[in-house]
C-alpha positions in Angstrom: 92.5 141.3 94.3 88.9 140.0 93.3 90.8 137.1 92.1 92.4 136.3 95.3 89.0 136.9 97.1 87.5 134.3 95.0 90.3 131.9 95.4 89.9 132.0 99.1 86.1 131.8 99.1 85.6 135.4 100.3 83.3 136.4 97.6 80.5 133.8 98.2 82.1 131.0 96.3 82.6 127.8 98.0 86.1 126.7 98.6 85.5 122.9 97.8 83.2 121.8 94.9 81.7 118.4 94.5 84.0 117.8 91.8 87.0 118.7 93.9 85.8 116.4 96.7 85.4 113.6 94.2 89.0 113.9 93.0 90.3 114.1 96.6 88.4 110.7 97.4 89.1 109.2 94.1 93.1 110.0 94.0 93.7 109.8 97.9 96.5 107.2 97.5 98.1 109.2 94.8 97.9 112.4 97.0 99.6 110.7 100.1 102.4 109.2 98.0 102.9 112.7 96.4 103.0 114.4 99.8 105.2 111.7 101.2 107.5 111.8 98.2 107.8 115.7 98.2 109.5 115.5 101.6 113.4 114.8 101.8 112.9 111.1 103.2 115.0 109.4 100.3 118.3 111.1 101.3 117.7 110.5 105.0 117.1 106.8 104.2 120.3 106.6 102.3 122.4 108.0 105.0 120.7 105.9 107.7 121.2 102.6 105.3 124.8 103.6 104.7 125.4 103.9 108.4 124.3 100.5 109.0 127.3 99.0 107.3 125.1 95.8 106.4 126.0 94.5 102.9 122.4 93.1 102.2 120.8 96.4 102.9 123.6 98.3 100.9 122.7 96.1 97.9 118.8 96.9 98.5 119.3 100.5 98.8 121.5 100.5 95.5 118.7 98.8 93.4 115.7 100.3 95.4 115.8 103.4 93.1 115.6 101.2 89.9 112.9 99.1 91.2 110.8 102.1 92.4 110.9 103.8 89.0 110.0 100.6 87.1 107.1 100.1 89.7 106.2 103.8 88.9 106.3 103.2 85.1 104.0 100.0 85.4 101.5 102.0 87.5 101.3 104.5 85.1 100.8 102.1 82.1 98.0 100.3 84.2 96.2 103.8 84.6 96.4 104.6 80.9 94.9 101.0 80.0 92.2 101.1 82.6 91.1 104.7 81.8 88.0 105.5 79.8 89.5 107.4 77.1 92.8 105.8 76.4 95.1 105.2 73.1 95.0 101.6 74.0 91.7 100.7 73.8 92.0 98.2 71.0 94.8 96.4 73.1 92.2 94.6 75.1 90.6 92.7 72.2 
């Protein structure tokens, strides 16, 4: 019970620390993408695109998933290369 009290800030502990605020500000784009991606938007968009019966939109919707995965992979690699402690430190030279 004390553990829950500390988690909710009832024991005199602050709910947000300066470190938590730093991470929220630093990774705000990632948080927004994660919130949007956690909602069932993709199936809703697929149904709407299939109902349009447009051939060009059908092709776009078919390859969108692959494009999104490649873009996500590229973004992860860029974050790895630009981080301070990375395994690719000698890749820049």
